[in-house]
TIMI-318199 format. One line per 5 residues: number of its first residue (from 0); their letters; for each residue x, y, z of C-alpha. Coordinates in nm, 3 decimals, decimal comma, m for minus. Example, Ala and Ser with C-alpha at 12.3 -4.5 7.8 and 13.67 -1.06 7.14 Angstrom:
2
0 = AS = 1,230:m0,450:0,780  1,367:m0,106:0,714
END
This chain:
646
0 = MRPIL = m0,420:m0,767:m1,058  m0,578:m0,898:m0,743  m0,358:m1,107:m0,530  m0,541:m1,412:m0,399  m0,538:m1,558:m0,056
5 = GDALG = m0,228:m1,391:0,069  m0,035:m1,407:0,412  m0,350:m1,382:0,618  m0,359:m1,763:0,620  0,013:m1,779:0,698
10 = TIPRP = 0,312:m1,875:0,497  0,608:m2,117:0,512  0,884:m1,891:0,601  1,230:m1,881:0,456  1,548:m1,878:0,672
15 = GAALS = 1,871:m1,682:0,615  2,023:m1,349:0,630  1,983:m1,280:0,272  1,613:m1,282:0,331  1,642:m0,998:0,588
20 = RYLIV = 1,828:m0,778:0,347  1,573:m0,852:0,082  1,280:m0,771:0,315  1,437:m0,428:0,409  1,466:m0,327:0,036
25 = AVVVV = 1,128:m0,472:m0,056  0,949:m0,293:0,230  1,114:0,042:0,130  1,003:0,001:m0,235  0,647:m0,098:m0,147
30 = IVFSW = 0,603:0,192:0,074  0,729:0,446:m0,188  0,516:0,308:m0,459  0,209:0,124:m0,336  0,001:0,422:m0,225
35 = YSFRA = m0,076:0,540:m0,588  m0,112:0,183:m0,698  m0,384:0,126:m0,440  m0,555:0,447:m0,530  m0,573:0,336:m0,895
40 = GLPSP = m0,638:m0,021:m0,844  m0,311:m0,109:m1,016  m0,035:m0,347:m0,912  0,244:m0,131:m0,782  0,587:m0,157:m0,924
45 = SSYLS = 0,618:m0,427:m0,656  0,431:m0,649:m0,894  0,746:m0,639:m1,118  0,969:m0,714:m0,824  1,005:m1,003:m0,595
50 = PAAPS = 0,714:m1,059:m0,368  0,701:m0,960:0,000  0,898:m1,170:0,243  0,716:m1,385:0,509  0,640:m1,186:0,833
55 = NPTAK = 0,809:m1,424:1,047  1,146:m1,544:0,894  1,258:m1,722:1,202  0,947:m1,951:1,245  0,957:m2,309:1,144
60 = PQSPS = 0,757:m2,432:0,842  0,415:m2,575:0,940  0,318:m2,905:0,781  m0,026:m2,969:0,636  m0,075:m3,202:0,925
65 = SSEPG = m0,046:m2,935:1,185  m0,372:m2,891:1,382  m0,644:m2,668:1,219  m0,953:m2,547:1,383  m1,179:m2,861:1,415
70 = GRHPI = m0,910:m3,073:1,260  m0,959:m2,930:0,919  m0,723:m2,973:0,626  m0,544:m2,657:0,500  m0,728:m2,701:0,171
75 = DLLIE = m1,059:m2,648:0,355  m0,948:m2,308:0,481  m0,824:m2,200:0,130  m1,157:m2,296:m0,028  m1,355:m2,118:0,252
80 = RADGE = m1,138:m1,798:0,202  m1,183:m1,818:m0,176  m1,570:m1,844:m0,130  m1,564:m1,541:0,081  m1,346:m1,335:m0,165
85 = FYSLL = m1,554:m1,441:m0,457  m1,894:m1,338:m0,299  m1,737:m1,014:m0,212  m1,633:m0,959:m0,569  m1,986:m1,028:m0,695
90 = RKESK = m2,116:m0,741:m0,470  m1,906:m0,498:m0,690  m2,101:m0,567:m1,009  m2,206:m0,244:m1,198  m2,554:m0,252:m1,321
95 = DVFAA = m2,560:0,095:m1,504  m2,318:0,319:m1,674  m2,312:0,556:m1,368  m2,212:0,288:m1,137  m1,950:0,156:m1,393
100 = AAAYR = m1,796:0,504:m1,440  m1,774:0,571:m1,076  m1,611:0,232:m1,007  m1,362:0,308:m1,291  m1,269:0,649:m1,135
105 = ERRGR = m1,227:0,507:m0,787  m1,003:0,220:m0,908  m0,810:0,391:m1,192  m0,776:0,758:m1,069  m0,863:0,895:m1,412
110 = HPPPG = m1,196:0,962:m1,611  m1,295:0,661:m1,828  m1,179:0,683:m2,201  m1,400:0,823:m2,480  m1,626:0,559:m2,614
115 = FQAWF = m1,697:0,433:m2,249  m2,070:0,463:m2,292  m2,067:0,255:m2,615  m1,862:m0,006:m2,444  m2,078:m0,038:m2,152
120 = DFAQN = m2,380:m0,063:m2,373  m2,207:m0,334:m2,573  m2,122:m0,535:m2,260  m2,468:m0,487:m2,109  m2,636:m0,599:m2,438
125 = SNAVI = m2,413:m0,902:m2,425  m2,532:m0,995:m2,077  m2,190:m0,955:m1,939  m2,099:m0,954:m1,577  m1,940:m0,602:m1,525
130 = IEEFF = m1,697:m0,583:m1,253  m1,417:m0,314:m1,269  m1,147:m0,565:m1,117  m1,203:m0,783:m1,431  m0,995:m0,549:m1,641
135 = DQIYH = m0,707:m0,490:m1,406  m0,472:m0,660:m1,647  m0,534:m0,387:m1,895  m0,408:m0,129:m1,658  m0,119:m0,331:m1,548
140 = DLEPF = m0,010:m0,364:m1,917  m0,069:m0,002:m2,029  0,026:0,203:m1,735  0,410:0,213:m1,828  0,305:0,393:m2,156
145 = WGLPA = 0,157:0,673:m1,963  0,541:0,742:m1,871  0,635:0,776:m2,233  0,553:1,042:m2,494  0,234:0,956:m2,666
150 = RRVRK = 0,384:1,012:m3,012  0,657:0,760:m2,936  0,400:0,509:m2,851  0,192:0,549:m3,177  0,497:0,587:m3,387
155 = DAHDF = 0,651:0,262:m3,255  0,323:0,095:m3,318  0,297:0,227:m3,674  0,646:0,132:m3,771  0,666:m0,205:m3,600
160 = DSVNF = 0,805:m0,498:m3,815  0,835:m0,260:m4,119  1,214:m0,330:m4,149  1,420:m0,636:m4,084  1,718:m0,489:m3,894
165 = ETKER = 1,936:m0,801:m3,962  1,906:m0,778:m4,337  1,810:m0,398:m4,355  1,535:m0,503:m4,603  1,188:m0,356:m4,599
170 = NEYPM = 0,908:m0,595:m4,480  0,601:m0,562:m4,689  0,379:m0,775:m4,466  0,429:m0,642:m4,104  0,262:m0,828:m3,811
175 = VITVR = 0,034:m0,538:m3,746  m0,347:m0,506:m3,740  m0,454:m0,154:m3,854  m0,780:0,017:m3,789  m0,876:0,313:m3,999
180 = QGKAE = m1,216:0,480:m4,032  m1,387:0,177:m3,847  m1,209:m0,085:m4,074  m0,967:m0,339:m3,933  m0,712:m0,488:m4,173
185 = VNNGW = m0,404:m0,712:m4,150  m0,171:m0,793:m4,448  0,015:m1,069:m4,289  m0,124:m1,430:m4,333  0,021:m1,585:m4,018
190 = FWAQI = m0,267:m1,774:m3,860  m0,244:m1,590:m3,522  m0,262:m1,261:m3,697  m0,571:m1,381:m3,890  m0,740:m1,497:m3,569
195 = WHSLV = m0,679:m1,188:m3,378  m0,782:m0,991:m3,677  m1,116:m1,177:m3,686  m1,164:m1,089:m3,316  m1,096:m0,713:m3,368
200 = HTIEG = m1,303:m0,720:m3,686  m1,616:m0,786:m3,466  m1,574:m0,456:m3,288  m1,402:m0,251:m3,559  m1,689:m0,011:m3,596
205 = YLPDM = m1,654:0,122:m3,243  m1,276:0,181:m3,247  m1,068:0,494:m3,319  m0,778:0,466:m3,570  m0,485:0,266:m3,421
210 = DIPIN = m0,213:0,024:m3,517  m0,181:m0,301:m3,318  0,143:m0,469:m3,340  0,132:m0,842:m3,284  0,371:m1,090:m3,123
215 = SMDES = 0,360:m1,399:m3,361  0,584:m1,619:m3,145  0,482:m1,854:m2,861  0,750:m1,685:m2,650  0,713:m1,330:m2,509
220 = RLVVP = 0,959:m1,079:m2,658  0,971:m0,779:m2,423  1,166:m0,770:m2,083  1,217:m0,408:m1,998  1,457:m0,371:m1,698
225 = FEDIS = 1,279:m0,317:m1,364  1,480:0,016:m1,320  1,344:0,151:m1,638  0,981:0,041:m1,570  0,999:0,192:m1,232
230 = EYIKE = 1,081:0,525:m1,396  0,795:0,494:m1,637  0,557:0,410:m1,361  0,670:0,719:m1,146  0,617:0,944:m1,450
235 = AESTR = 0,279:0,775:m1,515  0,170:0,846:m1,159  0,244:1,231:m1,221  m0,018:1,226:m1,502  m0,301:1,055:m1,308
240 = RMPDP = m0,562:1,294:m1,231  m0,926:1,372:m1,314  m0,959:1,726:m1,468  m1,284:1,921:m1,443  m1,543:1,785:m1,691
245 = SEMKS = m1,532:2,127:m1,877  m1,164:2,058:m1,958  m1,230:1,719:m2,117  m1,244:1,614:m2,481  m1,439:1,310:m2,631
250 = EYSGL = m1,275:1,290:m2,976  m0,945:1,101:m3,034  m0,707:1,289:m3,248  m0,630:1,027:m3,511  m0,295:0,923:m3,678
255 = QDVDT = m0,245:1,172:m3,934  0,105:1,253:m3,837  0,232:0,892:m3,844  0,030:0,797:m4,158  0,219:1,058:m4,352
260 = NDRTN = 0,562:0,898:m4,285  0,706:0,611:m4,494  0,803:0,384:m4,195  1,178:0,440:m4,286  1,269:0,569:m3,945
265 = QRDPE = 1,161:0,271:m3,740  1,336:0,265:m3,407  1,553:m0,055:m3,378  1,427:m0,268:m3,096  1,778:m0,439:m3,078
270 = WEVAA = 1,633:m0,785:m3,063  1,831:m1,027:m2,855  1,856:m1,379:m3,011  1,982:m1,714:m2,893  2,063:m1,580:m2,536
275 = YPYYT = 2,040:m1,901:m2,338  1,924:m1,969:m2,072  1,613:m1,738:m2,109  1,619:m1,692:m1,730  1,904:m1,432:m1,770
280 = IGRRG = 1,664:m1,238:m1,980  1,341:m1,281:m1,784  1,480:m1,199:m1,457  1,587:m0,839:m1,544  1,229:m0,736:m1,496
285 = CHPES = 1,267:m0,826:m1,128  1,368:m0,585:m0,857  1,747:m0,559:m0,836  1,736:m0,704:m0,473  1,514:m0,990:m0,555
290 = LARKA = 1,621:m1,344:m0,526  1,596:m1,396:m0,887  1,830:m1,103:m0,966  2,088:m1,204:m0,706  2,086:m1,575:m0,759
295 = EVMKD = 2,373:m1,756:m0,945  2,251:m1,845:m1,292  2,259:m2,223:m1,359  2,420:m2,348:m1,674  2,436:m2,718:m1,622
300 = WTKSP = 2,116:m2,919:m1,623  2,269:m3,267:m1,676  2,231:m3,353:m1,311  1,903:m3,450:m1,133  1,726:m3,125:m1,014
305 = SISMQ = 1,735:m3,029:m0,655  1,364:m2,956:m0,559  1,265:m2,777:m0,227  0,957:m2,586:m0,119  1,175:m2,318:0,043
310 = HAGPH = 1,106:m2,059:m0,220  0,728:m2,146:m0,230  0,679:m1,994:0,114  0,560:m1,642:0,023  0,281:m1,783:m0,190
315 = SYKGY = 0,198:m2,095:0,007  m0,010:m2,199:0,310  0,096:m2,520:0,468  0,232:m2,647:0,138  m0,057:m2,543:m0,091
320 = VSNWT = m0,079:m2,236:m0,315  m0,247:m1,954:m0,135  m0,140:m1,660:m0,344  m0,187:m1,735:m0,722  m0,041:m1,399:m0,833
325 = LATSI = 0,282:m1,459:m0,654  0,291:m1,828:m0,741  0,335:m1,738:m1,114  0,613:m1,497:m1,062  0,973:m1,600:m1,103
330 = CHQPD = 1,109:m1,309:m0,900  1,117:m1,487:m0,551  1,175:m1,825:m0,704  1,529:m1,862:m0,842  1,505:m2,242:m0,828
335 = LQALH = 1,254:m2,228:m1,107  1,542:m2,158:m1,356  1,624:m2,535:m1,334  1,267:m2,647:m1,322  1,084:m2,502:m1,621
340 = GYLIE = 1,185:m2,558:m1,990  1,084:m2,208:m2,094  1,349:m2,064:m1,850  1,618:m2,299:m1,980  1,588:m2,306:m2,364
345 = PLTIR = 1,265:m2,184:m2,525  1,230:m2,273:m2,888  1,288:m1,919:m3,002  1,433:m1,616:m2,827  1,397:m1,271:m2,984
350 = SSKHM = 1,357:m1,029:m2,700  1,406:m0,638:m2,651  1,476:m0,422:m2,354  1,272:m0,147:m2,515  0,924:m0,045:m2,402
355 = IPLFG = 0,737:m0,079:m2,736  0,365:m0,157:m2,777  0,335:m0,516:m2,851  0,029:m0,743:m2,812  0,057:m1,107:m2,721
360 = GSKLA = m0,152:m1,400:m2,576  0,056:m1,467:m2,258  0,355:m1,360:m2,082  0,585:m1,385:m1,758  0,503:m1,135:m1,486
365 = TNNEI = 0,832:m0,968:m1,585  0,750:m0,949:m1,962  0,582:m0,622:m2,100  0,347:m0,737:m2,377  m0,008:m0,602:m2,387
370 = LLPAP = m0,230:m0,904:m2,343  m0,507:m1,027:m2,568  m0,717:m1,335:m2,535  m0,498:m1,607:m2,679  m0,582:m1,708:m3,039
375 = MYWSD = m0,664:m2,054:m2,938  m0,952:m1,925:m2,715  m1,111:m1,732:m3,006  m1,057:m1,991:m3,277  m1,266:m2,305:m3,343
380 = DKRFQ = m0,960:m2,529:m3,358  m1,077:m2,872:m3,224  m0,747:m2,926:m3,049  m0,846:m2,651:m2,808  m1,226:m2,705:m2,805
385 = ADDYG = m1,466:m2,990:m2,712  m1,802:m3,093:m2,854  m1,911:m3,235:m2,527  m1,787:m3,102:m2,191  m1,844:m3,420:m2,002
390 = PPWTE = m2,089:m3,670:m1,854  m2,265:m3,611:m1,514  m2,013:m3,607:m1,232  m2,127:m3,946:m1,090  m2,048:m4,112:m1,423
395 = KTDTF = m1,688:m3,982:m1,440  m1,388:m4,186:m1,317  m1,176:m4,083:m1,020  m0,882:m4,030:m1,251  m0,618:m3,755:m1,302
400 = IWRGV = m0,584:m3,738:m1,687  m0,318:m3,560:m1,891  m0,206:m3,588:m2,242  0,056:m3,357:m2,420  0,359:m3,336:m2,625
405 = GSGGR = 0,712:m3,289:m2,482  0,706:m2,918:m2,545  0,814:m2,643:m2,319  1,122:m2,557:m2,515  1,409:m2,739:m2,682
410 = NKADN = 1,450:m3,046:m2,464  1,787:m3,214:m2,536  2,015:m3,471:m2,379  2,193:m3,215:m2,166  1,885:m3,019:m2,034
415 = WKGFH = 1,570:m3,232:m2,039  1,588:m3,312:m1,663  1,486:m2,963:m1,597  1,189:m2,950:m1,817  0,848:m2,925:m1,655
420 = RQRFV = 0,614:m3,160:m1,860  0,873:m3,448:m1,856  0,909:m3,407:m1,466  0,530:m3,412:m1,418  0,501:m3,732:m1,631
425 = SMMNG = 0,770:m3,901:m1,434  0,615:m3,801:m1,093  0,277:m3,952:m1,201  0,435:m4,274:m1,324  0,359:m4,540:m1,070
430 = TSVTR = 0,637:m4,784:m1,161  0,903:m4,504:m1,130  0,760:m4,383:m0,794  0,752:m4,736:m0,653  1,097:m4,812:m0,745
435 = AENWE = 1,207:m4,475:m0,603  1,024:m4,545:m0,281  1,200:m4,884:m0,260  1,539:m4,733:m0,336  1,560:m4,970:m0,640
440 = ELPVN = 1,605:m4,682:m0,888  1,669:m4,312:m0,800  1,449:m4,074:m0,987  1,642:m3,879:m1,249  1,431:m3,571:m1,307
445 = YELPS = 1,217:m3,526:m0,984  1,213:m3,594:m0,607  0,972:m3,785:m0,397  0,754:m3,568:m0,183  0,900:m3,492:0,164
450 = RFYDL = 0,753:m3,602:0,484  0,623:m3,248:0,508  0,288:m3,348:0,334  0,248:m3,658:0,562  0,094:m3,857:0,293
455 = KAARN = m0,079:m4,187:0,393  0,031:m4,374:0,091  0,399:m4,263:0,134  0,394:m4,342:0,507  0,293:m4,699:0,406
460 = GHLGD = 0,519:m4,741:0,119  0,259:m4,755:m0,140  0,268:m4,417:m0,308  0,370:m4,549:m0,649  0,096:m4,810:m0,628
465 = WVGGV = m0,166:m4,560:m0,540  m0,054:m4,297:m0,796  m0,038:m4,555:m1,067  m0,391:m4,659:m0,986  m0,556:m4,310:m1,001
470 = SDIGI = m0,371:m4,137:m1,293  m0,344:m4,170:m1,666  m0,061:m3,933:m1,765  0,164:m3,944:m2,070  0,342:m3,770:m2,352
475 = VDPFC = 0,210:m3,843:m2,708  0,507:m3,695:m2,899  0,834:m3,634:m2,739  0,976:m3,340:m2,942  1,315:m3,457:m2,907
480 = FPKEA = 1,605:m3,234:m3,015  1,750:m3,325:m3,255  1,466:m3,517:m3,420  1,717:m3,791:m3,487  1,725:m3,863:m3,106
485 = EVDGT = 1,378:m4,007:m3,130  1,371:m4,383:m3,105  1,045:m4,587:m3,081  0,827:m4,279:m3,001  1,050:m4,139:m2,720
490 = CSYYD = 1,385:m3,959:m2,688  1,692:m4,176:m2,655  1,812:m3,966:m2,369  1,480:m3,981:m2,167  1,436:m4,192:m1,858
495 = RRIFP = 1,303:m4,526:m1,986  0,990:m4,481:m1,784  0,886:m4,209:m2,014  0,732:m4,389:m2,311  0,489:m4,295:m2,576
500 = VMGMD = 0,111:m4,306:m2,505  m0,184:m4,281:m2,733  m0,340:m3,943:m2,771  m0,684:m3,870:m2,633  m0,930:m3,602:m2,747
505 = MNNQF = m1,073:m3,369:m2,484  m1,430:m3,531:m2,517  m1,284:m3,856:m2,363  m1,050:m3,668:m2,124  m1,370:m3,503:m1,983
510 = KCKYL = m1,485:m3,846:m1,866  m1,232:m3,813:m1,582  m1,282:m3,587:m1,279  m0,938:m3,428:m1,259  m0,763:m3,235:m1,538
515 = PDIDG = m0,391:m3,133:m1,465  m0,300:m2,842:m1,704  0,082:m2,789:m1,746  0,256:m2,514:m1,948  0,382:m2,591:m2,290
520 = NSFSG = 0,604:m2,369:m2,502  0,413:m2,086:m2,328  0,065:m2,104:m2,172  m0,170:m2,410:m2,226  m0,429:m2,350:m2,494
525 = RYRAF = m0,657:m2,610:m2,353  m0,725:m2,423:m2,020  m1,046:m2,243:m2,124  m1,191:m2,576:m2,240  m1,093:m2,721:m1,909
530 = LLSNS = m1,263:m2,450:m1,725  m1,585:m2,492:m1,944  m1,587:m2,871:m1,864  m1,755:m3,019:m1,556  m1,429:m3,164:m1,440
535 = VPIKA = m1,177:m3,002:m1,201  m0,870:m2,805:m1,373  m0,554:m2,833:m1,172  m0,325:m2,548:m1,303  0,037:m2,496:m1,287
540 = TIFKE = 0,186:m2,201:m1,483  0,442:m1,922:m1,476  0,237:m1,728:m1,744  m0,021:m1,440:m1,710  m0,325:m1,431:m1,929
545 = WHDSR = m0,608:m1,187:m1,994  m0,852:m1,351:m1,766  m0,646:m1,386:m1,452  m0,859:m1,141:m1,257  m1,183:m1,319:m1,356
550 = IMPWK = m1,129:m1,671:m1,218  m1,040:m1,753:m0,867  m0,812:m2,034:m0,744  m0,979:m2,289:m0,496  m1,312:m2,156:m0,624
555 = HFVPL = m1,308:m2,231:m0,999  m0,987:m2,439:m1,030  m0,723:m2,596:m0,815  m0,378:m2,416:m0,816  m0,062:m2,622:m0,834
560 = DNRFQ = 0,287:m2,505:m0,758  0,534:m2,522:m1,034  0,740:m2,780:m0,844  0,450:m3,016:m0,851  0,545:m3,138:m0,512
565 = DIYGI = 0,188:m3,069:m0,382  0,017:m3,279:m0,645  0,029:m3,579:m0,422  m0,140:m3,392:m0,138  m0,400:m3,254:m0,364
570 = MEYFL = m0,475:m3,610:m0,493  m0,506:m3,741:m0,145  m0,731:m3,457:m0,030  m0,975:m3,510:m0,305  m0,961:m3,886:m0,363
575 = GYSGF = m0,872:m4,015:m0,020  m0,653:m4,308:0,055  m0,805:m4,642:0,161  m0,473:m4,824:0,195  m0,318:m5,139:0,050
580 = NETEP = m0,397:m5,415:0,301  m0,389:m5,163:0,584  m0,690:m5,153:0,815  m0,568:m4,923:1,088  m0,749:m4,597:1,078
585 = ENTVG = m0,435:m4,388:1,105  m0,325:m4,548:0,764  m0,620:m4,429:0,567  m0,787:m4,086:0,503  m1,133:m3,999:0,347
590 = GHDAV = m1,170:m3,793:0,028  m1,354:m3,488:m0,064  m1,552:m3,588:m0,376  m1,833:m3,339:m0,297  m1,591:m3,065:m0,273
595 = AQRIA = m1,424:m3,147:m0,598  m1,774:m3,169:m0,769  m1,849:m2,817:m0,617  m1,528:m2,672:m0,774  m1,585:m2,831:m1,106
600 = MAGQE = m1,953:m2,698:m1,118  m1,860:m2,354:m0,991  m1,580:m2,329:m1,249  m1,799:m2,428:m1,538  m2,087:m2,204:m1,442
605 = WANKV = m1,851:m1,906:m1,395  m1,661:m1,977:m1,723  m1,994:m1,960:m1,901  m2,057:m1,619:m1,759  m1,707:m1,448:m1,795
610 = LRRED = m1,495:m1,654:m2,046  m1,744:m1,645:m2,333  m1,645:m1,519:m2,676  m1,853:m1,207:m2,602  m1,646:m1,147:m2,293
615 = MQIYV = m1,326:m1,156:m2,515  m1,488:m0,898:m2,730  m1,576:m0,673:m2,426  m1,221:m0,691:m2,286  m1,050:m0,621:m2,621
620 = FRLLL = m1,303:m0,332:m2,678  m1,210:m0,178:m2,350  m0,838:m0,245:m2,391  m0,826:m0,082:m2,736  m0,997:0,232:m2,622
625 = EYARV = m0,741:0,264:m2,349  m0,457:0,197:m2,588  m0,593:0,466:m2,838  m0,603:0,728:m2,549  m0,251:0,646:m2,423
630 = SDDER = m0,134:0,683:m2,773  m0,289:1,025:m2,820  m0,108:1,360:m2,754  m0,424:1,488:m2,588  m0,459:1,192:m2,353
635 = DHLGY = m0,455:1,393:m2,033  m0,779:1,563:m2,153  m0,943:1,278:m2,322  m1,223:1,107:m2,136  m1,590:1,020:m2,069
640 = VADLT = m1,761:1,265:m1,846  m2,127:1,252:m1,971  m2,235:1,083:m1,651  m2,102:1,389:m1,470  m2,241:1,670:m1,667
645 = G = m2,599:1,522:m1,712
END
């Protein structure tokens, strides 16, 4: 996947001797592995490990108020850089199959899969923007399987979910979509399975035989240790070549060998259950020398969290997200283990260390599922869609709007202070912030922004008044655990400032200019609708999705760090601050409404070109061709070469 806006703009460095040791190891690993990943357009194994360290670990952090060329705000430079990268990306669009196949070979280091001509025609007939980088996630997900025997891949897929290893009973309704002779079927009635089946059904006639195991849970289920993934990637590299066209085959072999067995020899995934905190599982996909792997594991969330931007350095520029790929990774951010409910106590844990083919809608950077477009994006569920994507910009209110439930995991009296949604709601509560500013009431699940951001409202002691006047943020259902802890619409153990609010459908939310989007039990199912609106999505997440290589931060949405400390600076940049009875120029700052409108319009226009239902079909079509190939014993000589042979 393409990292966005990296260290070229500078980072906030991290101090400490541990960083130096980490830097040495990280550099060695990157040198060993990155050369072939660059050649193939794939993330190297370094994408599974902690990110690179700042280039100057002894420098002092730069505040957003530090001088910029022409006195410009850091966000101005981030937007300018995003514009340049976006237009560079547009120049890579393929207009015919010859250009598309050439771009494929250059980026992937292999011939395209059989069926590539049909795929390209399907995409072109759907008026798709065809840029090879759009499909990077496919190759990130599938590359390790090239390091496994093909028969093992297809047998694991065929046998998946056929036996309950706890009860030893046979499962007659496995969570698997099957494709045979151009017909897709699923025997499981779970609604996610049915939605994904309806997507595959639209392209079934183009597909070779295959079995598609599905993760039916919100939470991801595979975390293969970094050490194992590294071995698979190295083995995969040894297979990456482009044989002479005369050696290539264009027909898939089929699944006759696995279809003749009775699924009685399914390999046990050795599911891990109830292993809390989940952070202990999720971090094993990081490099052994990463901060996440070396950090002490927290087991007490009863105290107020300590929030620092120290670990945001590798993905930030003067306090704002500059590298979206790194910002979503837990490997260099050990503090997130106490700042995100998913890493503390998700609703369900059922994880495996084994590399098995399993498809899902989202995952951590350390998880190993194969990503599909999430079912919420394909379905017509009104909770995740809108009838009207908003009035004209000038008719919208200058408001940050968010409605949601208290999800993100199992929030309880002894851990809720570490949950992300509850923290965001508290940070946007004007009364809570005002009382914290005045030392009348210390915040219990957040910290006020440091002077690092030099916020005018905070400088004048009116941050809470200002935040309360420009935001409408609240939880509509607290999801207390146990349920009996719910009293008068809130949890008995919550801070008293977290009180229930009325729900609001997306049609009404889109009357506001700014749409924060915060993770739930996993990713947020409203994100696509937010991008399709003519408001500005402000996105914080630790999850990867199918479309990550298609949309660009600071061009199509505003990225938000998972600590949320930058939210006030983002608000001040776009809205400005005119003060409360302060008339001195140094106590006020102008906003950037026109810039916000430009991001909103660019995001909507681009989403209508690359996040359509047709684009989901095109992505899945390409994904399943590649999946069928990596499962085939003849995979090294399976490929499309018609463009080379005339």
